[in-house]
N, C-alpha and C positions, 0 to 999 in steps of 0.2 A: 400395503397390507401384508401381514405375515401369513404365509400359507402353511397350514398344519403339516402337510406331507413333506414340505421342505424342512421344517423343524425336526420331524421324525428322522428324515434321511441324514440331516446334519449331525444329530446327536448319536444316531446309530453308528455313524462313521467314527466319531470321536471316542465312543465307549471303551474300546479295548485299551486305550492309553490314558483314560481319564484319571485314574488314581495316581499314576506315575507323574502326571503333569500338575497334580494338585498342589496349590500353595495354601497352607493353613496357618492361621494365627490363633492359637488356643486361647489367648487372653480375650481377643475380640469375640470368638465363638462363645466363650463363657458369659460375656456381657450380653450378647444377643439372646442366649437361652435363659439367662436370669430375667431379662426384661420380658421375654416371651412367657414366663411363668412355668417353664419346664422343670417340674419337681417330682419328687417321689409320688407314685400312685396315679399320675396323670395319664390320660389317653391322648396320644399325639398323632396328628396327621401331618406327614411330611410331603408337601406338594412339589412335584418335579424333583423327586428324591435322588435322581441320577443313580450312581452306583452305591448310594447309601452313605455318603460322606459324614453325615451327622448322626447316623444310627449308633455308633459307639458312644457318642456324647449323651444321647438319650438314655442308653442302657446304663451308663455310669451314674446317671441321676435316678436310677431305679424307677423308671416310669412303669405304669401298669401294662401298656401296650404301645406299639408303634405300627401305624399303617403308612406305608410309603406308596406313592403313586407316581408313575412317570409315563409320558406319552411314547417314549422310545423303547421298543421291545428289547433292544440289546442292553440298554441301561438297566431296565427292570430285571432282566435275566441275570446280569452280573450281581445286582444287589441281592437277589434271591439266593444265589450261590454263596455269597459272603455271609448271609445272615439267616441261617436255618432255624433260629430259635422259634419256639412255639408262639411267643407273644409278639413276634415280628411278622407282619403280613406285607408282601410287596405285590402291588397290582400294576398292570400295564393298561393305560387308558387315559382319557381326557377327564381331568378332575371336574370340569364343568358339566359333564354328562354322566358321571359315575353315581351309582346308588350305593352308598356305604351301609345303609340300614341302621345308622346310629349317628350321634353327634360326638364332638371331640372337645377336650378341655383346652388343647393347644393346637393351633394350626400354624405351620412354619413354611414360608416360601423363601428358601435360601439360595442366593446366587442364581435366580431363575426369572425374576419378575419381568425383565424387558422382553422375554420370549413369548409372553401371552398377548394375543392380538387386541383384546378389549379389557383394559384395566378396570373400568367401572363394573363390567359384567362379572369379572373374576372376583373382585372384592365382595360384591353382592352375593355371589354363589357361596363363597367361603364363609361369609358372615352367617349364612343360613345353616352351615354345618357346625357352628359353635354351640356348645351348651351355654346356658345362662352363667355368667361369670367367667366364661372362657376367653382366651386371648388369641388373636390373629396377629402374626408378625410377618412383615416383608423385610428382608435384610440382605445385605451384601457385606462380605468380609474385606471390602476395600472402599475407597472413596467413589463417589458418583463419577467424578472426572476420569478416574482410572478405568472404571467399568466401561464407560462410553468409549474411551480410547481403545480399549481391548476389543470391544465389539466392532468398532469402526474398521479395525484391521482385518478381523477374521470372520465376523458374524453379522455384518450389516444387513444381509438379506433375511435374517431370522431374528432381528432385534429392533424394537421400537426406540431404543435408547432408554435411559433411566430418568424418569421425571424428577424434578426437584421434590425433596421430601415434604415440603409444605403443600405441594399440589396433591401428592398421594395422601397426606393427612386429611385434606379436604374431601377426598373420596371416602376415606375411612369414616369420616364424621357423619356421612349419610346413614350409616347403619350401626356404628360402634362409638364408644367413648375412647378418644385417643389418650393413651397413657405415656407414650414415649415417641419423640421425634429426634433422631440423631442423623446428622450428615456432616462428617468431618474428614480429616485426612486418612483415618483408619477404617471407617465403617459407615454404613448407611442402614438406618432402621426406622420403621414406623410400626407401632404396636397399637392395637385397638382392643377394647374389652367389651363383651356383650353384657348388656344390663341383666341383672338377676330378675 
C-alpha cells in the first residue's frame, strides 16, 4: 500500500532537479492533449502537475484556465514560481480531498497515475469533477513497460505499477464513455468522456 507521506517526501526530494531530468516527446504530448480535448477556451485540471511540465502546452492551446494540483509542497511551489499568470492556479493538496468549487472541461493525469493508491476511487472522484461532455485522460509519455521498469528501479515504494490500458479502460467505463485506449512503444493513454 502506498503511503501518502512517503509519496510527498519522495517528490519533494526530486523537485529541485525535476525539470533538468525531464524527457519530453512533443509529438506524443500533442497526441495526448488532442485526445484529451485540450483546445482553446477549455478549463483544465492538471492532476499531480509536478513543476508544471504541461502548463506551457495548455497555454499554447489558448485554454481559458489551468488549475494544477500536486500533493508535494515543493513541486507545487516550483510550479507557482514558473507560472505566475492570472489564469493559472497551482494548489498543493490531495485531489481526492480538494474542493475546487467548480467542474472542468478537461482533466489530465500525466506521468503520475501509478502513484495513486486506489485507482477506482481516483477515477470516480475525477469523473465527478468533469462537466458534461468533458474528458478525463490518464497518460504517460512512454510505454507501460518502460514506466514499470523506471519505477522498479527508483520508485517501487511509491508506485503500484501501471495497469494494462484495458484494465484502466474497464474502470473508466463505470462512470465515463471511453473514447481512446492506446498502449504502444511510445505512449500510454486512456480517455473517457462524461455524458451530456
